[in-house]
C-alpha positions as CSV (number, residue, x, y, z in Angstrom):
1,V,-0.1,0.1,0.0
2,S,1.1,3.4,-0.6
3,V,0.6,6.5,1.6
4,R,1.0,10.0,1.0
5,L,2.4,12.0,3.9
6,A,0.4,14.9,5.0
7,S,2.3,18.3,5.5
8,L,2.9,19.8,8.6
9,S,3.6,23.4,9.3
10,C,4.7,24.8,12.6
11,G,4.0,21.3,14.2
12,M,0.3,21.6,13.2
13,W,-1.5,19.3,10.8
14,V,-2.7,21.5,7.9
15,G,-4.8,19.4,5.6
16,L,-6.2,16.1,4.6
17,A,-4.3,13.5,2.5
18,M,-5.9,11.4,0.0
19,L,-5.4,7.7,0.7
20,A,-3.8,5.7,-2.3
21,V,-6.3,3.3,-3.8
22,A,-5.4,-0.3,-3.2
23,E,-3.8,-1.9,-6.3
24,T,-5.4,-4.4,-8.5
25,A,-4.8,-7.9,-7.2
26,S,-2.5,-9.7,-9.8
27,A,-2.1,-13.2,-10.6
28,A,0.9,-13.4,-8.2
29,G,-0.9,-11.8,-5.1
30,V,-3.7,-9.6,-3.6
31,T,-3.0,-6.2,-2.4
32,V,-4.9,-4.9,0.6
33,S,-4.7,-1.3,1.9
34,L,-3.5,-0.6,5.5
35,S,-6.7,1.3,6.1
36,D,-8.7,-2.0,5.4
37,F,-7.2,-3.5,8.7
38,V,-8.6,-3.1,12.2
39,I,-5.4,-4.8,13.5
40,F,-2.0,-5.1,11.5
41,S,1.6,-5.3,12.3
42,G,4.4,-4.9,9.9
43,G,6.8,-7.4,11.6
44,G,9.7,-5.2,11.2
45,V,11.8,-7.2,13.5
46,T,11.4,-10.8,13.9
47,F,10.6,-11.9,17.7
48,S,12.1,-15.4,18.2
49,G,9.2,-17.9,18.9
50,G,6.3,-15.5,18.5
51,D,3.7,-13.9,16.2
52,E,3.9,-10.4,15.0
53,T,0.0,-10.1,15.3
54,S,-1.2,-12.3,18.3
55,I,-4.7,-12.1,19.6
56,G,-6.0,-13.9,22.6
57,G,-8.9,-16.3,23.2
58,H,-12.7,-15.4,23.6
59,T,-12.1,-12.3,21.3
60,L,-14.5,-10.7,18.7
61,V,-12.9,-8.6,16.0
62,N,-15.0,-7.0,13.5
63,G,-12.7,-6.2,10.6
64,N,-9.6,-7.5,8.9
65,I,-6.5,-8.7,10.6
66,G,-3.1,-9.3,9.5
67,S,0.7,-9.1,9.5
68,D,3.6,-9.0,7.0
69,Q,4.8,-11.9,8.9
70,D,2.9,-14.4,11.3
71,V,-0.5,-14.0,12.6
72,F,-2.3,-15.8,15.6
73,M,-5.6,-15.8,16.6
74,Q,-6.8,-18.0,19.6
75,G,-10.3,-19.6,19.7
76,N,-11.9,-21.1,22.5
77,P,-15.2,-19.3,22.9
78,V,-17.0,-19.0,26.4
79,L,-20.3,-17.5,27.5
80,N,-20.5,-13.9,26.4
81,Y,-17.1,-14.0,24.7
82,P,-17.1,-15.5,21.2
83,A,-14.0,-16.5,19.4
84,Q,-15.2,-14.7,16.2
85,L,-13.6,-12.8,13.5
86,N,-15.9,-11.0,11.1
87,G,-13.3,-10.0,8.4
88,S,-10.6,-11.6,6.4
89,A,-7.0,-12.4,7.6
90,Y,-3.8,-11.9,5.7
91,A,-0.3,-13.3,6.6
92,G,2.9,-12.7,4.8
93,G,4.4,-15.6,7.1
94,N,2.5,-18.3,8.8
95,L,-1.0,-18.1,10.2
96,T,-2.4,-20.2,13.1
97,F,-6.1,-20.2,14.1
98,G,-7.1,-21.7,17.5
99,Q,-9.7,-24.4,18.3
100,D,-13.4,-23.4,17.7
101,L,-12.5,-19.9,16.1
102,T,-15.2,-19.1,13.6
103,V,-14.5,-16.6,10.8
104,G,-17.6,-15.2,9.4
105,S,-21.0,-16.9,9.2
106,A,-23.1,-19.0,6.6
107,A,-25.1,-16.0,5.7
108,G,-22.1,-14.2,4.5
109,P,-20.3,-12.2,3.3
110,L,-17.7,-14.3,1.9
111,W,-14.2,-13.7,3.7
112,E,-10.7,-15.0,2.7
113,V,-7.8,-16.1,4.7
114,V,-4.6,-15.6,2.5
115,V,-1.4,-16.9,3.9
116,N,2.0,-16.9,2.2
117,G,3.5,-19.6,4.4
118,S,1.9,-22.3,6.5
119,A,-1.9,-22.0,7.4
120,S,-2.7,-24.2,10.4
121,I,-6.4,-24.1,11.4
122,G,-7.5,-25.6,14.9
123,G,-9.8,-28.4,15.5
124,G,-13.4,-27.3,15.4
125,A,-12.7,-24.1,13.7
126,N,-14.9,-22.8,10.9
127,I,-14.0,-20.5,8.1
128,Y,-17.0,-19.1,6.0
129,G,-15.0,-18.3,2.9
130,N,-11.9,-19.4,1.1
131,L,-8.5,-20.4,2.4
132,Y,-5.2,-20.0,0.5
133,G,-2.0,-21.1,1.6
134,D,1.4,-22.6,0.7
135,A,1.1,-25.6,3.2
136,V,-2.4,-26.1,4.7
137,T,-3.2,-28.2,7.8
138,L,-7.0,-28.6,9.0
139,G,-7.6,-29.9,12.3
140,Q,-10.3,-32.5,13.5
141,S,-13.8,-31.4,12.6
142,T,-12.5,-28.0,11.1
143,G,-15.0,-26.8,8.6
144,I,-14.2,-24.7,5.4
145,R,-17.7,-23.6,4.6
146,K,-19.7,-21.8,2.0
147,A,-21.0,-18.3,2.9
148,G,-24.1,-17.1,1.3
149,G,-24.0,-20.4,-0.8
150,I,-20.5,-19.7,-2.5
151,G,-16.9,-20.3,-1.5
152,G,-15.8,-23.0,1.0
153,N,-12.7,-23.7,-1.1
154,V,-9.2,-24.6,0.0
155,E,-6.1,-23.9,-2.1
156,Y,-2.7,-25.0,-1.4
157,T,0.8,-25.3,-3.1
158,T,3.1,-27.6,-1.3
159,S,1.1,-29.6,1.2
160,Y,-2.4,-30.4,2.4
161,S,-3.3,-32.2,5.5
162,P,-7.1,-32.3,5.9
163,S,-7.5,-34.5,8.9
164,T,-11.2,-35.0,9.4
165,A,-12.2,-31.5,8.2
166,T,-15.3,-30.7,6.0
167,V,-14.5,-28.7,3.0
168,E,-17.8,-27.7,1.5
169,G,-16.3,-26.4,-1.9
170,S,-13.2,-27.8,-3.3
171,A,-9.6,-28.5,-2.5
172,T,-7.1,-27.7,-5.4
173,S,-3.5,-26.8,-5.9
174,P,-1.5,-24.7,-6.5
175,S,-2.9,-21.8,-4.6
176,T,-3.8,-18.8,-6.9
177,K,-3.5,-16.2,-4.0
178,T,-0.7,-14.6,-2.0
179,F,-0.6,-11.6,0.1
180,N,1.4,-8.5,-1.2
181,L,3.4,-7.2,1.9
182,I,2.3,-3.8,3.1
183,N,5.1,-1.0,3.4
184,M,4.4,0.2,6.8
185,P,4.5,4.1,7.2
186,A,7.7,5.9,8.3
187,A,7.4,7.5,11.7
188,T,6.4,11.0,11.6
189,A,9.2,13.4,12.5
190,F,8.3,15.3,15.8
191,T,9.9,16.4,19.0
192,A,8.4,17.4,22.4
193,G,10.3,18.5,25.6
194,G,8.1,21.0,27.2
195,A,7.2,21.3,30.8
196,N,5.9,18.1,32.5
197,Q,2.3,18.0,33.2
198,T,0.9,16.3,36.3
199,V,-2.7,15.9,37.3
200,P,-3.1,17.6,40.8
201,A,-3.2,15.3,43.8
202,G,-6.4,13.5,44.7
203,S,-8.7,10.9,43.4
204,G,-11.2,12.6,40.9
205,S,-8.8,15.4,40.1
206,S,-8.5,16.5,36.4
207,L,-6.1,18.5,34.3
208,T,-7.0,20.4,31.1
209,L,-4.4,21.0,28.3
210,A,-4.5,23.0,25.4
211,P,-2.8,21.9,22.1
212,G,0.9,22.3,22.4
213,T,4.2,20.8,23.2
214,Y,4.7,19.3,26.6
215,G,7.2,17.1,28.7
216,T,5.6,13.8,30.2
217,L,1.9,13.9,31.0
218,A,1.3,11.8,34.1
219,T,-1.4,11.2,36.8
220,S,-0.6,11.6,40.5
221,A,-3.3,9.1,41.8
222,Q,-5.7,6.6,40.4
223,N,-9.2,7.6,39.2
224,Q,-8.1,10.9,37.7
225,A,-9.0,12.5,34.4
226,V,-7.1,14.6,31.4
227,N,-9.2,17.0,29.3
228,L,-8.0,17.5,25.7
229,S,-9.6,19.2,22.6
230,S,-9.0,19.1,18.8
231,G,-5.5,19.8,17.8
232,N,-2.1,18.7,18.0
233,Y,-0.4,17.4,21.3
234,Y,3.3,16.5,21.6
235,F,4.5,14.9,24.7
236,D,7.8,13.0,25.9
237,A,5.6,10.3,27.2
238,V,2.4,9.6,29.0
239,T,1.9,7.5,32.2
240,A,-1.7,6.9,33.5
241,Q,-2.4,5.0,36.9
242,G,-5.5,2.8,37.2
243,G,-9.0,4.2,36.6
244,F,-7.8,6.7,34.2
245,T,-10.3,8.7,32.0
246,L,-9.2,10.8,28.9
247,K,-11.9,13.2,27.7
248,I,-11.5,14.8,24.3
249,D,-13.6,17.6,23.1
250,L,-14.3,17.2,19.3
251,T,-17.3,19.7,18.9
252,S,-15.1,21.7,16.4
253,G,-15.2,18.7,14.0
254,N,-11.3,18.9,13.6
255,P,-9.2,15.9,14.7
256,V,-6.8,15.5,17.7
257,N,-3.4,14.1,17.2
258,L,-1.3,12.9,20.1
259,Y,2.3,12.5,19.2
260,L,4.6,10.7,21.9
261,V,8.3,10.6,21.7
262,G,8.4,7.7,24.3
263,N,5.8,5.3,25.6
264,A,2.2,5.6,26.3
265,T,1.7,3.6,29.5
266,F,-1.8,3.1,30.8
267,A,-2.4,0.9,34.0
268,Q,-5.8,-1.1,34.4
269,Q,-9.2,0.1,33.9
270,N,-9.3,3.0,31.4
271,T,-12.0,4.8,29.7
272,L,-12.0,7.3,26.6
273,M,-14.8,9.7,26.6
274,V,-15.8,12.2,23.6
275,K,-17.8,15.1,23.1
276,G,-18.9,16.1,19.6
277,T,-21.3,15.4,16.8
278,G,-24.0,13.2,18.1
279,T,-23.2,13.4,21.7
280,G,-25.9,16.1,22.6
281,G,-23.3,18.4,24.0
282,A,-22.3,16.0,26.7
283,F,-19.2,13.8,27.1
284,V,-19.9,10.1,26.4
285,S,-17.9,6.9,26.4
286,I,-16.5,6.2,22.9
287,N,-18.7,3.3,22.5
288,Q,-21.7,5.5,22.5
289,A,-20.2,7.7,19.7
290,P,-18.1,5.4,17.9
291,Q,-18.2,7.6,14.8
292,L,-16.0,10.0,16.5
293,A,-13.1,7.5,16.8
294,A,-12.3,8.6,13.2
295,L,-11.1,12.0,14.7
296,I,-8.7,10.5,17.2
297,Y,-5.0,9.5,16.3
298,L,-2.1,8.5,18.8
299,E,1.5,7.8,17.4
300,T,4.3,6.8,19.6
301,H,7.9,6.4,18.7
302,G,7.9,4.1,21.7
303,R,5.3,1.4,23.0
304,F,1.7,1.8,23.5
305,I,0.9,-0.4,26.6
306,M,-2.7,-0.7,28.1
307,G,-3.4,-2.9,31.1
308,G,-6.4,-5.1,31.2
309,A,-9.8,-4.5,33.1
310,T,-12.4,-6.9,34.5
311,D,-15.4,-8.8,33.3
312,G,-17.9,-6.5,34.8
313,N,-16.1,-3.3,33.9
314,H,-14.2,-3.2,30.6
315,N,-11.7,-0.8,29.1
316,I,-13.2,1.2,26.7
317,W,-10.9,2.9,24.2
318,G,-10.6,3.9,20.6
319,G,-9.2,6.0,17.8
320,T,-6.2,4.9,15.7
321,V,-2.9,4.0,17.3
322,Y,0.3,3.6,15.5
323,A,3.4,2.4,17.4
324,S,6.3,3.2,15.1
325,L,9.1,1.8,17.3
326,L,11.3,-1.0,15.8
327,E,12.9,-3.2,18.3
328,A,12.7,-6.9,19.2
329,A,12.4,-7.0,22.9
330,S,8.6,-7.1,23.3
331,A,5.4,-6.1,21.5
332,E,5.4,-2.5,20.5
333,V,1.5,-2.5,21.2
334,S,0.3,-4.6,24.1
335,I,-3.3,-4.5,25.3
336,G,-4.7,-6.3,28.4
337,Q,-7.8,-8.4,28.9
338,Y,-11.5,-7.1,28.7
339,M,-11.0,-4.3,26.2
340,D,-13.7,-2.8,24.1
341,W,-11.8,-0.9,21.2
342,Y,-13.4,1.4,18.5
343,G,-10.9,2.3,15.9
344,K,-7.7,0.6,14.5
345,I,-4.2,-0.6,15.9
346,Y,-1.2,-0.6,14.0
347,A,2.4,-1.4,14.7
348,L,5.6,-0.9,12.6
349,D,6.7,-4.3,14.3
350,S,4.4,-6.3,16.4
351,I,1.1,-6.4,18.5
352,D,-0.1,-8.7,21.3
353,I,-3.7,-8.4,22.3
354,A,-4.9,-10.3,25.4
355,D,-8.3,-12.3,25.6
356,H,-11.9,-11.3,26.4
357,G,-11.8,-8.3,23.9
358,N,-14.0,-6.7,21.2
359,Y,-12.4,-4.9,18.6
360,N,-14.4,-2.7,16.0
361,V,-14.1,-0.6,13.1
362,P,-16.6,2.0,13.5
363,E,-19.1,2.8,10.7
364,P,-19.2,6.8,10.4
365,G,-22.1,8.1,8.2
366,T,-19.4,9.4,5.8
367,L,-16.0,8.2,5.1
368,A,-13.4,10.1,7.2
369,L,-9.9,10.6,5.6
370,L,-7.4,12.0,8.0
371,G,-3.8,12.8,7.1
372,L,-2.1,12.3,10.3
373,G,1.7,12.8,10.3
374,G,3.3,9.8,8.5
375,L,0.1,7.7,8.5
376,V,-3.2,8.1,6.4
377,V,-6.1,6.7,8.2
378,A,-9.4,5.9,6.5
379,L,-12.2,4.8,8.6
380,G,-14.8,3.1,6.5
381,R,-17.4,0.6,6.4
382,R,-15.2,-2.3,6.7
383,R,-12.3,-4.0,13.0
384,S,3.0,-13.4,23.5
385,R,3.5,-14.0,21.2
386,I,3.7,-17.6,22.4
387,F,2.4,-16.3,25.8
388,V,-0.1,-18.4,27.8
389,R,-3.6,-17.0,27.5
390,R,-6.8,-17.8,29.3
């Protein structure tokens, strides 16, 4: 995918950039735009023994997932937490789906799983669509099924191990599709280095900041809030203790862009609230106004780390996050359990998402095109590595 950089003047975003249209798929491969993914990693550095995009069990993803290298999505649905992908999956390396994972539904639409390396589909999993891979292994009682009466095909090139799987279409060789790798956007050039900002002492305290350049933004206790508005913010880093609330005023209709030189680190139990079109003049959680996720962008030259939550009280977060760090020690985006996310998650290198989550691409009334530093984001209609997961 190609991306045009938006111009920046005096540290401020000054215009919309047009997203390059995905190239037409050739006989050798299929090209998918980065903006068509809800979760995607570039896999810039191979992490020994792991997967560059790794998604824990009992998780619902509405949108495409993928990586230029390896993809893992665990299965194991449990009560109130399906193991479900409503989208396609693309892997430049290998792909592994866990037991009882479901891709799509019998009613359609037809999805595809395109793997340049080995595709290993766990027992009891069902893919309503087509599966393409170099080497394909299907677990016991796996189903490659038709969606809306079409598809249900397996295509492989070097090997095929179907076990007791049901293939409602056909199994043929060689595979006619591979995934054309995505050139991830370069990191946006920015600096910070202003005065540090700390929320005043006391549970329930808040801090309001205007767009500008700052040092480290931090809370001083649990259950505190920070208020931002449309514009560009530059921070050395962000560190938030548990129970953190970020409130963003988007009533102007303009985006908010957060640029971090270092890490964005959030402890457990976080909520993103927004005010803008459709909220009636009040702040509401992003899940009540998901269309506003198209106006929120965070890029870090470090890591994006968000702790988990609980079954009865999920994290609620959103917007587009891009971790442009390139290093091999750990996942550049790391998200804990019980997350409800509205937006997109990208990493130049790798992403690790824990279990019991919901990840969604919002459907705004009109297509939002944002030129955000080095990354162009389009929110349209179409949401460790070997760690022990629950």
